[in-house]
N, CA, C, O and the ligand as a Tripos MOL2 file, in Angstrom:
@<TRIPOS>MOLECULE
protein
  253   251    64     0     0
PROTEIN
NO_CHARGES

@<TRIPOS>ATOM
      1 N          67.9570   37.9070 -264.0360 N.3       1 MET1
      2 CA         68.9810   37.2080 -264.8120 C.3       1 MET1
      3 C          70.3210   37.9270 -264.6930 C.2       1 MET1
      4 O          71.3640   37.2900 -264.5450 O.2       1 MET1
      5 N          70.2850   39.2480 -264.7570 N.am      2 THR2
      6 CA         71.5120   40.0320 -264.6370 C.3       2 THR2
      7 C          72.1300   39.8670 -263.2470 C.2       2 THR2
      8 O          73.3500   39.7960 -263.0980 O.2       2 THR2
      9 N          71.2590   39.8090 -262.2280 N.am      3 ALA3
     10 CA         71.7480   39.6340 -260.8550 C.3       3 ALA3
     11 C          72.4250   38.2740 -260.7000 C.2       3 ALA3
     12 O          73.4530   38.1490 -260.0340 O.2       3 ALA3
     13 N          71.8370   37.2700 -261.3210 N.am      4 LEU4
     14 CA         72.4160   35.9280 -261.2520 C.3       4 LEU4
     15 C          73.7900   35.9100 -261.9080 C.2       4 LEU4
     16 O          74.7250   35.2960 -261.3940 O.2       4 LEU4
     17 N          73.9030   36.5770 -263.0290 N.am      5 LEU5
     18 CA         75.1730   36.6420 -263.7500 C.3       5 LEU5
     19 C          76.2200   37.3510 -262.8870 C.2       5 LEU5
     20 O          77.3800   36.9410 -262.8310 O.2       5 LEU5
     21 N          75.7890   38.4150 -262.2220 N.am      6 PHE6
     22 CA         76.6920   39.1650 -261.3530 C.3       6 PHE6
     23 C          77.2200   38.2910 -260.2220 C.2       6 PHE6
     24 O          78.4080   38.3170 -259.9020 O.2       6 PHE6
     25 N          76.3210   37.5180 -259.6230 N.am      7 VAL7
     26 CA         76.7140   36.6190 -258.5320 C.3       7 VAL7
     27 C          77.7220   35.5830 -259.0260 C.2       7 VAL7
     28 O          78.7060   35.2860 -258.3490 O.2       7 VAL7
     29 N          77.4620   35.0380 -260.2110 N.am      8 LEU8
     30 CA         78.3770   34.0360 -260.7710 C.3       8 LEU8
     31 C          79.7590   34.6260 -261.0340 C.2       8 LEU8
     32 O          80.7760   33.9680 -260.8140 O.2       8 LEU8
     33 N          79.7860   35.8670 -261.5050 N.am      9 VAL9
     34 CA         81.0710   36.5290 -261.7650 C.3       9 VAL9
     35 C          81.8280   36.7360 -260.4580 C.2       9 VAL9
     36 O          83.0350   36.5040 -260.3870 O.2       9 VAL9
     37 N          81.1080   37.1750 -259.4210 N.am     10 VAL10
     38 CA         81.7470   37.4010 -258.1190 C.3      10 VAL10
     39 C          82.3130   36.0950 -257.5690 C.2      10 VAL10
     40 O          83.4390   36.0600 -257.0730 O.2      10 VAL10
     41 N          81.5240   35.0170 -257.6610 N.am     11 ILE11
     42 CA         81.9840   33.7090 -257.1910 C.3      11 ILE11
     43 C          83.2080   33.2620 -257.9890 C.2      11 ILE11
     44 O          84.1690   32.7370 -257.4250 O.2      11 ILE11
     45 N          83.1640   33.4730 -259.3000 N.am     12 GLY12
     46 CA         84.2860   33.0960 -260.1590 C.3      12 GLY12
     47 C          85.5500   33.8470 -259.7880 C.2      12 GLY12
     48 O          86.6280   33.2540 -259.7330 O.2      12 GLY12
     49 N          85.4350   35.1390 -259.5340 N.am     13 LEU13
     50 CA         86.5940   35.9440 -259.1400 C.3      13 LEU13
     51 C          87.1290   35.5030 -257.7890 C.2      13 LEU13
     52 O          88.3400   35.4980 -257.5660 O.2      13 LEU13
     53 N          86.2190   35.1300 -256.8800 N.am     14 TYR14
     54 CA         86.6470   34.6770 -255.5610 C.3      14 TYR14
     55 C          87.4200   33.3630 -255.6660 C.2      14 TYR14
     56 O          88.4550   33.1850 -255.0230 O.2      14 TYR14
     57 N          86.9050   32.4510 -256.4800 N.am     15 LEU15
     58 CA         87.5950   31.1740 -256.6640 C.3      15 LEU15
     59 C          88.9510   31.3920 -257.3210 C.2      15 LEU15
     60 O          89.9200   30.7140 -256.9790 O.2      15 LEU15
     61 N          89.0290   32.3290 -258.2560 N.am     16 LEU16
     62 CA         90.2920   32.6530 -258.9130 C.3      16 LEU16
     63 C          91.2730   33.2310 -257.8950 C.2      16 LEU16
     64 O          92.4580   32.8980 -257.9030 O.2      16 LEU16
     65 N          90.7660   34.1020 -257.0180 N.am     17 ALA17
     66 CA         91.6220   34.6920 -255.9840 C.3      17 ALA17
     67 C          92.1560   33.6150 -255.0480 C.2      17 ALA17
     68 O          93.3000   33.6920 -254.6020 O.2      17 ALA17
     69 N          91.3380   32.6170 -254.7510 N.am     18 CYS18
     70 CA         91.7620   31.5090 -253.8910 C.3      18 CYS18
     71 C          92.8500   30.6810 -254.5690 C.2      18 CYS18
     72 O          93.6940   30.0860 -253.8980 O.2      18 CYS18
     73 N          92.8280   30.6460 -255.8940 N.am     19 ARG19
     74 CA         93.8590   29.9210 -256.6390 C.3      19 ARG19
     75 C          95.1740   30.6920 -256.6310 C.2      19 ARG19
     76 O          96.2460   30.1010 -256.5000 O.2      19 ARG19
     77 N          95.0900   31.9800 -256.7670 N.am     20 ILE20
     78 CA         96.3010   32.8100 -256.8480 C.3      20 ILE20
     79 C          96.9150   32.9830 -255.4640 C.2      20 ILE20
     80 O          98.1340   32.9240 -255.3060 O.2      20 ILE20
     81 N          96.0580   33.1970 -254.4590 N.am     21 TRP21
     82 CA         96.5290   33.3670 -253.0810 C.3      21 TRP21
     83 C          95.9040   32.2690 -252.2170 C.2      21 TRP21
     84 O          94.9100   32.5080 -251.5320 O.2      21 TRP21
     85 N          96.4920   31.0580 -252.2510 N.am     22 PRO22
     86 CA         95.8630   29.9160 -251.5850 C.3      22 PRO22
     87 C          95.9730   29.9110 -250.0730 C.2      22 PRO22
     88 O          95.3570   29.0690 -249.4190 O.2      22 PRO22
     89 N          96.7280   30.8120 -249.5090 N.am     23 TYR23
     90 CA         96.9030   30.7760 -248.0560 C.3      23 TYR23
     91 C          96.3120   31.9950 -247.3770 C.2      23 TYR23
     92 O          96.2810   33.0950 -247.9300 O.2      23 TYR23
     93 N          95.8510   31.7660 -246.1750 N.am     24 THR24
     94 CA         95.3660   32.8550 -245.3390 C.3      24 THR24
     95 C          95.9780   32.6860 -243.9580 C.2      24 THR24
     96 O          96.4120   31.5920 -243.5990 O.2      24 THR24
     97 N          96.0140   33.7650 -243.1810 N.am     25 ALA25
     98 CA         96.6180   33.6860 -241.8580 C.3      25 ALA25
     99 C          95.8000   32.7740 -240.9570 C.2      25 ALA25
    100 O          94.5700   32.8020 -240.9700 O.2      25 ALA25
    101 N          96.5040   31.9680 -240.1760 N.am     26 CYS26
    102 CA         95.8330   31.0950 -239.2300 C.3      26 CYS26
    103 C          95.0800   31.9450 -238.2180 C.2      26 CYS26
    104 O          95.6320   32.8940 -237.6600 O.2      26 CYS26
    105 N          93.8280   31.6050 -237.9850 N.am     27 GLY27
    106 CA         93.0030   32.4150 -237.1000 C.3      27 GLY27
    107 C          93.3440   32.2520 -235.6310 C.2      27 GLY27
    108 O          93.1250   33.1650 -234.8350 O.2      27 GLY27
    109 N          93.8800   31.0890 -235.2670 N.am     28 ARG28
    110 CA         94.1320   30.8290 -233.8540 C.3      28 ARG28
    111 C          95.3780   31.5520 -233.3590 C.2      28 ARG28
    112 O          95.3840   32.1070 -232.2600 O.2      28 ARG28
    113 N          96.4410   31.5460 -234.1780 N.am     29 CYS29
    114 CA         97.6810   32.2030 -233.7620 C.3      29 CYS29
    115 C          97.8680   33.5440 -234.4690 C.2      29 CYS29
    116 O          98.9080   34.1860 -234.3240 O.2      29 CYS29
    117 N          96.8580   33.9670 -235.2340 N.am     30 ASP30
    118 CA         96.8890   35.2430 -235.9380 C.3      30 ASP30
    119 C          98.0470   35.3140 -236.9300 C.2      30 ASP30
    120 O          98.6070   36.3860 -237.1590 O.2      30 ASP30
    121 N          98.4040   34.1790 -237.5140 N.am     31 GLY31
    122 CA         99.4380   34.1520 -238.5390 C.3      31 GLY31
    123 C         100.8580   34.0940 -238.0080 C.2      31 GLY31
    124 O         101.8110   34.0690 -238.7870 O.2      31 GLY31
    125 N         101.0120   34.0730 -236.6830 N.am     32 ASN32
    126 CA        102.3550   34.0220 -236.1140 C.3      32 ASN32
    127 C         102.9390   32.6080 -236.1480 C.2      32 ASN32
    128 O         104.1520   32.4370 -236.2620 O.2      32 ASN32
    129 N         102.0880   31.6170 -236.0520 N.am     33 GLY33
    130 CA        102.5500   30.2410 -236.0570 C.3      33 GLY33
    131 C         103.0140   29.7530 -234.7030 C.2      33 GLY33
    132 O         103.3960   28.5920 -234.5550 O.2      33 GLY33
    133 N         102.9860   30.6240 -233.7190 N.am     34 LYS34
    134 CA        103.4590   30.2200 -232.3940 C.3      34 LYS34
    135 C         102.7640   31.0250 -231.3070 C.2      34 LYS34
    136 O         102.3010   32.1440 -231.5290 O.2      34 LYS34
    137 N         102.7060   30.4250 -230.1350 N.am     35 PHE35
    138 CA        102.1290   31.0920 -228.9730 C.3      35 PHE35
    139 C         103.2490   31.3930 -227.9900 C.2      35 PHE35
    140 O         103.9090   30.4600 -227.5330 O.2      35 PHE35
    141 N         103.4880   32.6270 -227.6510 N.am     36 PRO36
    142 CA        104.5650   32.9420 -226.7020 C.3      36 PRO36
    143 C         104.1490   32.6300 -225.2680 C.2      36 PRO36
    144 O         102.9740   32.6930 -224.9060 O.2      36 PRO36
    145 N         105.1520   32.2940 -224.4710 N.am     37 SER37
    146 CA        104.9100   32.0930 -223.0530 C.3      37 SER37
    147 C         104.7890   33.4710 -222.3950 C.2      37 SER37
    148 O         105.1540   34.4790 -223.0000 O.2      37 SER37
    149 N         104.2760   33.5170 -221.1540 N.am     38 PRO38
    150 CA        104.1690   34.8170 -220.4760 C.3      38 PRO38
    151 C         105.4990   35.5540 -220.3790 C.2      38 PRO38
    152 O         105.5250   36.7840 -220.3610 O.2      38 PRO38
    153 N         106.5940   34.8190 -220.3180 N.am     39 SER39
    154 CA        107.8980   35.4870 -220.2200 C.3      39 SER39
    155 C         108.2990   36.1330 -221.5440 C.2      39 SER39
    156 O         109.0930   37.0720 -221.5740 O.2      39 SER39
    157 N         107.7360   35.6140 -222.6400 N.am     40 GLY40
    158 CA        108.0650   36.1630 -223.9430 C.3      40 GLY40
    159 C         109.3200   35.5800 -224.5600 C.2      40 GLY40
    160 O         109.6470   35.8890 -225.7060 O.2      40 GLY40
    161 N         110.0310   34.7390 -223.8170 N.am     41 LYS41
    162 CA        111.2780   34.1780 -224.3220 C.3      41 LYS41
    163 C         111.1100   32.7720 -224.8800 C.2      41 LYS41
    164 O         111.9900   32.2600 -225.5730 O.2      41 LYS41
    165 N         110.0030   32.1680 -224.5810 N.am     42 ALA42
    166 CA        109.7490   30.8170 -225.0730 C.3      42 ALA42
    167 C         108.4110   30.8120 -225.7950 C.2      42 ALA42
    168 O         107.5620   31.6770 -225.5770 O.2      42 ALA42
    169 N         108.2470   29.8460 -226.6350 N.am     43 TRP43
    170 CA        106.9710   29.7200 -227.3230 C.3      43 TRP43
    171 C         106.7580   28.2890 -227.7490 C.2      43 TRP43
    172 O         107.6740   27.4680 -227.7090 O.2      43 TRP43
    173 N         105.5620   28.0050 -228.1490 N.am     44 ARG44
    174 CA        105.2470   26.6930 -228.6810 C.3      44 ARG44
    175 C         104.5560   26.8750 -230.0220 C.2      44 ARG44
    176 O         103.9410   27.9070 -230.2880 O.2      44 ARG44
    177 N         104.6680   25.8590 -230.8570 N.am     45 ASP45
    178 CA        104.0400   25.9310 -232.1610 C.3      45 ASP45
    179 C         102.5270   25.9040 -232.0250 C.2      45 ASP45
    180 O         101.9810   25.2740 -231.1200 O.2      45 ASP45
    181 N         101.8810   26.5750 -232.9110 N.am     46 CYS46
    182 CA        100.4260   26.5320 -232.9640 C.3      46 CYS46
    183 C         100.0220   25.1510 -233.4660 C.2      46 CYS46
    184 O         100.5260   24.6950 -234.4920 O.2      46 CYS46
    185 N          99.1270   24.4860 -232.7600 N.am     47 GLY47
    186 CA         98.7310   23.1350 -233.1380 C.3      47 GLY47
    187 C          97.8580   23.0850 -234.3780 C.2      47 GLY47
    188 O          97.8170   22.0700 -235.0730 O.2      47 GLY47
    189 N          97.1710   24.1590 -234.6540 N.am     48 ARG48
    190 CA         96.2350   24.1540 -235.7730 C.3      48 ARG48
    191 C          96.9560   24.2630 -237.1190 C.2      48 ARG48
    192 O          96.5420   23.6450 -238.1000 O.2      48 ARG48
    193 N          98.0330   25.0480 -237.1650 N.am     49 CYS49
    194 CA         98.7420   25.2420 -238.4340 C.3      49 CYS49
    195 C         100.1360   24.6300 -238.3760 C.2      49 CYS49
    196 O         100.9470   24.8480 -239.2760 O.2      49 CYS49
    197 N         100.4210   23.8670 -237.3270 N.am     50 GLN50
    198 CA        101.7300   23.2240 -237.1450 C.3      50 GLN50
    199 C         102.8640   24.2330 -237.1890 C.2      50 GLN50
    200 O         103.9500   23.9290 -237.6830 O.2      50 GLN50
    201 N         102.6230   25.4100 -236.6860 N.am     51 GLY51
    202 CA        103.6800   26.4150 -236.5760 C.3      51 GLY51
    203 C         103.9660   27.1790 -237.8510 C.2      51 GLY51
    204 O         104.8630   28.0210 -237.8780 O.2      51 GLY51
    205 N         103.2220   26.9030 -238.9020 N.am     52 SER52
    206 CA        103.4850   27.5980 -240.1620 C.3      52 SER52
    207 C         102.8460   28.9900 -240.1760 C.2      52 SER52
    208 O         103.2990   29.8810 -240.8940 O.2      52 SER52
    209 N         101.8020   29.1640 -239.3830 N.am     53 GLY53
    210 CA        101.1300   30.4580 -239.3320 C.3      53 GLY53
    211 C         100.1800   30.6900 -240.4990 C.2      53 GLY53
    212 O          99.5970   31.7660 -240.6340 O.2      53 GLY53
    213 N         100.0320   29.6910 -241.3240 N.am     54 ARG54
    214 CA         99.1590   29.8860 -242.4760 C.3      54 ARG54
    215 C          98.1880   28.7290 -242.6150 C.2      54 ARG54
    216 O          98.4470   27.6140 -242.1620 O.2      54 ARG54
    217 N          97.0950   29.0140 -243.2360 N.am     55 ARG55
    218 CA         96.0600   28.0170 -243.4690 C.3      55 ARG55
    219 C          95.7010   28.0190 -244.9440 C.2      55 ARG55
    220 O          95.6340   29.0730 -245.5760 O.2      55 ARG55
    221 N          95.4700   26.8260 -245.4890 N.am     56 ARG56
    222 CA         94.9990   26.7830 -246.8720 C.3      56 ARG56
    223 C          93.5600   27.2150 -246.9070 C.2      56 ARG56
    224 O          92.7580   26.7850 -246.0780 O.2      56 ARG56
    225 N          93.2250   28.0540 -247.8480 N.am     57 ARG57
    226 CA         91.8580   28.5170 -247.9600 C.3      57 ARG57
    227 C          90.9710   27.3650 -248.4440 C.2      57 ARG57
    228 O          91.4200   26.4580 -249.1460 O.2      57 ARG57
    229 N          89.7220   27.4330 -248.0520 N.am     58 VAL58
    230 CA         88.7970   26.3320 -248.3100 C.3      58 VAL58
    231 C          88.6840   26.0290 -249.8060 C.2      58 VAL58
    232 O          88.5950   24.8690 -250.2090 O.2      58 VAL58
    233 N          88.6890   27.0800 -250.6180 N.am     59 PHE59
    234 CA         88.4690   26.8910 -252.0530 C.3      59 PHE59
    235 C          89.7650   26.8770 -252.8560 C.2      59 PHE59
    236 O          89.7510   26.9910 -254.0810 O.2      59 PHE59
    237 N          90.8850   26.7360 -252.1480 N.am     60 ALA60
    238 CA         92.1720   26.7330 -252.8420 C.3      60 ALA60
    239 C          92.4470   25.3950 -253.5010 C.2      60 ALA60
    240 O          93.3300   25.2980 -254.3520 O.2      60 ALA60
    241 N          91.7130   24.3710 -253.1280 N.am     61 GLY61
    242 CA         91.9320   23.0540 -253.7000 C.3      61 GLY61
    243 C          92.9750   22.2880 -252.9250 C.2      61 GLY61
    244 O          93.5310   22.7840 -251.9460 O.2      61 GLY61
    245 N          93.2330   21.0870 -253.3650 N.am     62 LYS62
    246 CA         94.2110   20.2450 -252.6950 C.3      62 LYS62
    247 C          95.6200   20.7160 -253.0050 C.2      62 LYS62
    248 O          95.8920   21.2600 -254.0750 O.2      62 LYS62
    249 N          96.5160   20.4940 -252.0370 N.am     63 ALA63
    250 CA         97.9120   20.8870 -252.2360 C.3      63 ALA63
    251 C          98.5520   19.9130 -253.2130 C.2      63 ALA63
    252 O          99.7330   20.0460 -253.5340 O.2      63 ALA63
    253 ZN         98.1770   28.7970 -236.1320 Zn       64 ZN64
@<TRIPOS>BOND
     1     1     2 1
     2     2     3 1
     3     3     4 2
     4     3     5 am
     5     5     6 1
     6     6     7 1
     7     7     8 2
     8     7     9 am
     9     9    10 1
    10    10    11 1
    11    11    12 2
    12    11    13 am
    13    13    14 1
    14    14    15 1
    15    15    16 2
    16    15    17 am
    17    17    18 1
    18    18    19 1
    19    19    20 2
    20    19    21 am
    21    21    22 1
    22    22    23 1
    23    23    24 2
    24    23    25 am
    25    25    26 1
    26    26    27 1
    27    27    28 2
    28    27    29 am
    29    29    30 1
    30    30    31 1
    31    31    32 2
    32    31    33 am
    33    33    34 1
    34    34    35 1
    35    35    36 2
    36    35    37 am
    37    37    38 1
    38    38    39 1
    39    39    40 2
    40    39    41 am
    41    41    42 1
    42    42    43 1
    43    43    44 2
    44    43    45 am
    45    45    46 1
    46    46    47 1
    47    47    48 2
    48    47    49 am
    49    49    50 1
    50    50    51 1
    51    51    52 2
    52    51    53 am
    53    53    54 1
    54    54    55 1
    55    55    56 2
    56    55    57 am
    57    57    58 1
    58    58    59 1
    59    59    60 2
    60    59    61 am
    61    61    62 1
    62    62    63 1
    63    63    64 2
    64    63    65 am
    65    65    66 1
    66    66    67 1
    67    67    68 2
    68    67    69 am
    69    69    70 1
    70    70    71 1
    71    71    72 2
    72    71    73 am
    73    73    74 1
    74    74    75 1
    75    75    76 2
    76    75    77 am
    77    77    78 1
    78    78    79 1
    79    79    80 2
    80    79    81 am
    81    81    82 1
    82    82    83 1
    83    83    84 2
    84    83    85 am
    85    85    86 1
    86    86    87 1
    87    87    88 2
    88    87    89 am
    89    89    90 1
    90    90    91 1
    91    91    92 2
    92    91    93 am
    93    93    94 1
    94    94    95 1
    95    95    96 2
    96    95    97 am
    97    97    98 1
    98    98    99 1
    99    99   100 2
   100    99   101 am
   101   101   102 1
   102   102   103 1
   103   103   104 2
   104   103   105 am
   105   105   106 1
   106   106   107 1
   107   107   108 2
   108   107   109 am
   109   109   110 1
   110   110   111 1
   111   111   112 2
   112   111   113 am
   113   113   114 1
   114   114   115 1
   115   115   116 2
   116   115   117 am
   117   117   118 1
   118   118   119 1
   119   119   120 2
   120   119   121 am
   121   121   122 1
   122   122   123 1
   123   123   124 2
   124   123   125 am
   125   125   126 1
   126   126   127 1
   127   127   128 2
   128   127   129 am
   129   129   130 1
   130   130   131 1
   131   131   132 2
   132   131   133 am
   133   133   134 1
   134   134   135 1
   135   135   136 2
   136   135   137 am
   137   137   138 1
   138   138   139 1
   139   139   140 2
   140   139   141 am
   141   141   142 1
   142   142   143 1
   143   143   144 2
   144   143   145 am
   145   145   146 1
   146   146   147 1
   147   147   148 2
   148   147   149 am
   149   149   150 1
   150   150   151 1
   151   151   152 2
   152   151   153 am
   153   153   154 1
   154   154   155 1
   155   155   156 2
   156   155   157 am
   157   157   158 1
   158   158   159 1
   159   159   160 2
   160   159   161 am
   161   161   162 1
   162   162   163 1
   163   163   164 2
   164   163   165 am
   165   165   166 1
   166   166   167 1
   167   167   168 2
   168   167   169 am
   169   169   170 1
   170   170   171 1
   171   171   172 2
   172   171   173 am
   173   173   174 1
   174   174   175 1
   175   175   176 2
   176   175   177 am
   177   177   178 1
   178   178   179 1
   179   179   180 2
   180   179   181 am
   181   181   182 1
   182   182   183 1
   183   183   184 2
   184   183   185 am
   185   185   186 1
   186   186   187 1
   187   187   188 2
   188   187   189 am
   189   189   190 1
   190   190   191 1
   191   191   192 2
   192   191   193 am
   193   193   194 1
   194   194   195 1
   195   195   196 2
   196   195   197 am
   197   197   198 1
   198   198   199 1
   199   199   200 2
   200   199   201 am
   201   201   202 1
   202   202   203 1
   203   203   204 2
   204   203   205 am
   205   205   206 1
   206   206   207 1
   207   207   208 2
   208   207   209 am
   209   209   210 1
   210   210   211 1
   211   211   212 2
   212   211   213 am
   213   213   214 1
   214   214   215 1
   215   215   216 2
   216   215   217 am
   217   217   218 1
   218   218   219 1
   219   219   220 2
   220   219   221 am
   221   221   222 1
   222   222   223 1
   223   223   224 2
   224   223   225 am
   225   225   226 1
   226   226   227 1
   227   227   228 2
   228   227   229 am
   229   229   230 1
   230   230   231 1
   231   231   232 2
   232   231   233 am
   233   233   234 1
   234   234   235 1
   235   235   236 2
   236   235   237 am
   237   237   238 1
   238   238   239 1
   239   239   240 2
   240   239   241 am
   241   241   242 1
   242   242   243 1
   243   243   244 2
   244   243   245 am
   245   245   246 1
   246   246   247 1
   247   247   248 2
   248   247   249 am
   249   249   250 1
   250   250   251 1
   251   251   252 2
@<TRIPOS>SUBSTRUCTURE
     1 MET1         2 RESIDUE 1 A MET
     2 THR2         6 RESIDUE 1 A THR
     3 ALA3        10 RESIDUE 1 A ALA
     4 LEU4        14 RESIDUE 1 A LEU
     5 LEU5        18 RESIDUE 1 A LEU
     6 PHE6        22 RESIDUE 1 A PHE
     7 VAL7        26 RESIDUE 1 A VAL
     8 LEU8        30 RESIDUE 1 A LEU
     9 VAL9        34 RESIDUE 1 A VAL
    10 VAL10       38 RESIDUE 1 A VAL
    11 ILE11       42 RESIDUE 1 A ILE
    12 GLY12       46 RESIDUE 1 A GLY
    13 LEU13       50 RESIDUE 1 A LEU
    14 TYR14       54 RESIDUE 1 A TYR
    15 LEU15       58 RESIDUE 1 A LEU
    16 LEU16       62 RESIDUE 1 A LEU
    17 ALA17       66 RESIDUE 1 A ALA
    18 CYS18       70 RESIDUE 1 A CYS
    19 ARG19       74 RESIDUE 1 A ARG
    20 ILE20       78 RESIDUE 1 A ILE
    21 TRP21       82 RESIDUE 1 A TRP
    22 PRO22       86 RESIDUE 1 A PRO
    23 TYR23       90 RESIDUE 1 A TYR
    24 THR24       94 RESIDUE 1 A THR
    25 ALA25       98 RESIDUE 1 A ALA
    26 CYS26      102 RESIDUE 1 A CYS
    27 GLY27      106 RESIDUE 1 A GLY
    28 ARG28      110 RESIDUE 1 A ARG
    29 CYS29      114 RESIDUE 1 A CYS
    30 ASP30      118 RESIDUE 1 A ASP
    31 GLY31      122 RESIDUE 1 A GLY
    32 ASN32      126 RESIDUE 1 A ASN
    33 GLY33      130 RESIDUE 1 A GLY
    34 LYS34      134 RESIDUE 1 A LYS
    35 PHE35      138 RESIDUE 1 A PHE
    36 PRO36      142 RESIDUE 1 A PRO
    37 SER37      146 RESIDUE 1 A SER
    38 PRO38      150 RESIDUE 1 A PRO
    39 SER39      154 RESIDUE 1 A SER
    40 GLY40      158 RESIDUE 1 A GLY
    41 LYS41      162 RESIDUE 1 A LYS
    42 ALA42      166 RESIDUE 1 A ALA
    43 TRP43      170 RESIDUE 1 A TRP
    44 ARG44      174 RESIDUE 1 A ARG
    45 ASP45      178 RESIDUE 1 A ASP
    46 CYS46      182 RESIDUE 1 A CYS
    47 GLY47      186 RESIDUE 1 A GLY
    48 ARG48      190 RESIDUE 1 A ARG
    49 CYS49      194 RESIDUE 1 A CYS
    50 GLN50      198 RESIDUE 1 A GLN
    51 GLY51      202 RESIDUE 1 A GLY
    52 SER52      206 RESIDUE 1 A SER
    53 GLY53      210 RESIDUE 1 A GLY
    54 ARG54      214 RESIDUE 1 A ARG
    55 ARG55      218 RESIDUE 1 A ARG
    56 ARG56      222 RESIDUE 1 A ARG
    57 ARG57      226 RESIDUE 1 A ARG
    58 VAL58      230 RESIDUE 1 A VAL
    59 PHE59      234 RESIDUE 1 A PHE
    60 ALA60      238 RESIDUE 1 A ALA
    61 GLY61      242 RESIDUE 1 A GLY
    62 LYS62      246 RESIDUE 1 A LYS
    63 ALA63      250 RESIDUE 1 A ALA
    64 ZN64       253 GROUP 0 **** ****
């Protein structure tokens, strides 16, 4: 019973953390929001995060 309570508290804290910090770095562009060309002078937006470099966390809820 105590273990179950502990798990619930951990889950609750995680959900709370997702509410306070709803964004995480995009995994594909590593939070940069863009992919540089080999020359380094040009880049394109990351398609997964639309160039923002951030992703909404799964448990952050709707925007
Ligand atoms: Zn991205």
